[in-house]
C-alpha positions, 0 to 999 in steps of 0.5 A: 589546460584542457577543459574539464568538466564541472562533476570533475573539477569540483569532485569532494577530495575529502570526508568533508566535502562529500553532500548527503552521506554524513552517515557514512563519511562519519563513520569511516572517518571515526573507523580510522581514528579507532583503527578499525579498519575492515578488510572489505567495504560495499558501498551501495547507492543510486548513480551520481551519489558519492560511491566510488568518490568515497571510496577513493577519499577512504583510499587516500586517508589509509595510504596518505604519508603518516597514514592512516588519517582523516586530515591529510595534506593535498599536496601529498604526493600519494594522493595527488596520484590517487586522485589523479588515477594514477597510483600503482597501490590503488587499482580502480576495476570496472566490474563490468568489463572484467567480471570473468573468472580469468580476471578475478583469477589474475587478482588473487595472484597480484594480492599476494605482493606487498604494496609499491610504496603505500601501506596498503594495496587497495582494489577499488572495484565499481558495479561489482554487481556485474562479476559472474557467480564463477568470478564471485566464488573464486573472489571468496577465499581471498576476501575471506581471509586476504593478505594484511596489506590488502583492503577491498572497497566494492561499489554497486548500484544493484545490492540485491545482484550480489551473492549473499557470502560476498555480502557477509563479508562486507561492511556494507554502507547504504549512500542515499538520495541527496535532498534537493536543497542539499543540490540545491545550495552546493549548484549555488556554489558552484556557479559562484565559483564560475561566476554564473548567474542562475536563477533560485527556480531554475537551480531548483528544477535542475534537483528536481530532474536530478532525482538525488544524484548529484553527478546528474545535477552538475552534468546538467550545470555544465550543459546549461552555462554551454547552452545559456552562458552566464545567465540561466532562467528556470525556463531554460531549464525546462525547455532543454530537459522537458521538464514541468514548471512546480507552478504548473504541477501545482495548478494542476494538482490543484485543478484535480481536487476541486474537480476541473477536469476540463482545466485540468486536460486543457493544461496537459495537452499544452504540456504535451505540445511543448514537448514535455517528459509526460512521464516525468509530470506523473511523477511530480504529480504523484510527489506532490499529492504523497507531499500533501499527504504527509502534510496532512497526518503530520499536522502541517510539520514541514521538517518531514517535507523537501519543500520550497516557501511558496511550496509550503504555502500551497501544501497548506491551501489545498489540505483543506480541499481534500480529506486523507482518505481522498488522498489516498485513492488519488496517489493509487490511482496515479502510482498505478498510472506510472506502473502501466505507462511504460506499456501504453501506446499513447501516453497522452491518452493514457495520462488523460484517463488516469487524470480523469480517474483522479478527479474521479477518485475524490468521491470514491469511499473505500470498502471497509468505510462502506461495510462499516456505515452498513454494520452502523445502519443495522445496528441502529435498525436492530436497535428501534426494533428492539425498542419498538417490540418491547412497546408494542408487541407481548411476550409470546403466549403459551399454546394453551392460551392460544388454544383457549383462544381457538376453544373460544373461538367455537362457541355460537353465533357470536364468536365468530368474529372472536374465531378471527380474532384467535387466529389472528392472536396466532399470526401475530405470535408465530410472527413475532417467533420468526422475526427473533429468529430472523434476528438471532440468525443475522447475528451469526450469518449476515448473509443467509439473513439476507436470504430469510428476510423475504421468506414469512412463517406458514405454520407450526404443527406436529413440530414442523415449523414451515417457512414460505417464499412468495413465488416471486421471490422463489430464487431465495428459496434455491439458495437458502435450502442447504443443510447448513441453514436449515441447522441454523433456523433449528439451532436459534429456535431451540434458543427460543425454547423449541428444541428437536424442531423440523425446519421445512422451507416451500413456495407459498404466498403470503396467507392474510391476516387470519387465515392460519389452519386451524392445525397451524394455531397448535403451536408448542410452548417454549419450554425453559427446560427445553431452551437449557438443552444443548444445541447437540440434541438437535441430530443435524445440529451435532458439534455445534454450540449456541452458534454456528461456526463462521464461514471458511474461504471455501465456503465463502467462494461455494456459497450460491448467491456469491456465485450467483453475483459473480456471475452477475457482474462479471466480478470475481474475488479479490479478497474475503474480510470477516 
């Protein structure tokens, strides 16, 4: 007999022989036992996971002698015909080669005829997504109402390319990638039958390289037997397929977590010199950090991971070197690098940069965490300020008290110092009022408060509250001097008991304590009745209640300070958060 490759020689012949797809095989077996057999089935999944194999086994179960039945005789002539691809009633069609409307029209004509010797006429169409739209439409009516003796079985790696009208008429089964431990176990079984000695590390390397495809793993083992003979070591697998040893992956990951930039780059250089697949290296690094993240968030639950005992010990060791946020940052860097590697002119340089960024990402802090810390500091500062004011600053006096101080200042010579003292008291009261207004503004608009924090009160005369900016902060004046901010200040003044007050912003140096004008001392008293009035009493504040509406997205983008920041840093707005 001619040589038969391992993938064909050990191809599953029964449902129980299929590895890693129990959710599909068990459902089909139950359907046969319960006599609930549909007219069309669609098997989806990556290459080499058993789509056409399951379709053939299903066909054998349906057309075996005495069928349909799950357990059939391997020597049954009908089953042997199907296994060898010579059954007249089970037709396998390549969708890539027979994708046109003419082929489908021919199929529509043949479905009318009864099967030659079996119970059903079965059409297995592989890579069905390759059919043209016209071919799908031609098949639609037949697929919806086929003759009782006809069954369709489709296989595809790209179900998203199939028309929804076709999908809705099929029972769909999604095959998954086969886990590494199951592939290793199956390869061990094949190796024992072939009388080949294979290191377990070598089997794991084959399974990792297969990426969940059993056929790829079997083909790799077949090739290694031809290359190495009856003994296969891990180094043979790594050299033949350009893979990196798991120990090297783990050591490189440890170097990233500990910030050993030089050792990580040296390791990458050595791997590149030995012809390793750098794209696969990046993928395996990303997979390791994913395992490490799952290990941390699951509190060490190894049931969620497909890893060896040696790797489990390394995860426990490396978990102590990094927190979850840093792992997420590292994974984001490597994910972006994996996506951009295809277009890189030099893969080695591209990955070197990515590894350096991953090392730096250990100490990066998310913007959410920064904002939270700033908010905590702001709240703490407010708490301290409020506590200090309660213990040191007395409540604001009424205008009559301020006038009494001012009148006392007009007495003869000994009261000159008293005049200065009266002005100082006025300064203190005006400063206190301004601090209260500033804090109230900050609770509504932190941006507005950031503009006003360098401002100072100048005077409160004839119902006009004048606020000054030192010349060095003149640019802040231009940014804050707009109707929205002026209305906000007026609103907060009303809450303090000063309704109907106009706000004026000017450029002025901060005056020395006691140098306020006599006119500035005539501050109207805060009145409870005034404070109780609606903010709508202020003409410019109509429609406002006790707070100004939050910034809209457009207002935020058009804010002068934001625009200036974007101009300075050559930046762009990516996301806006409240």
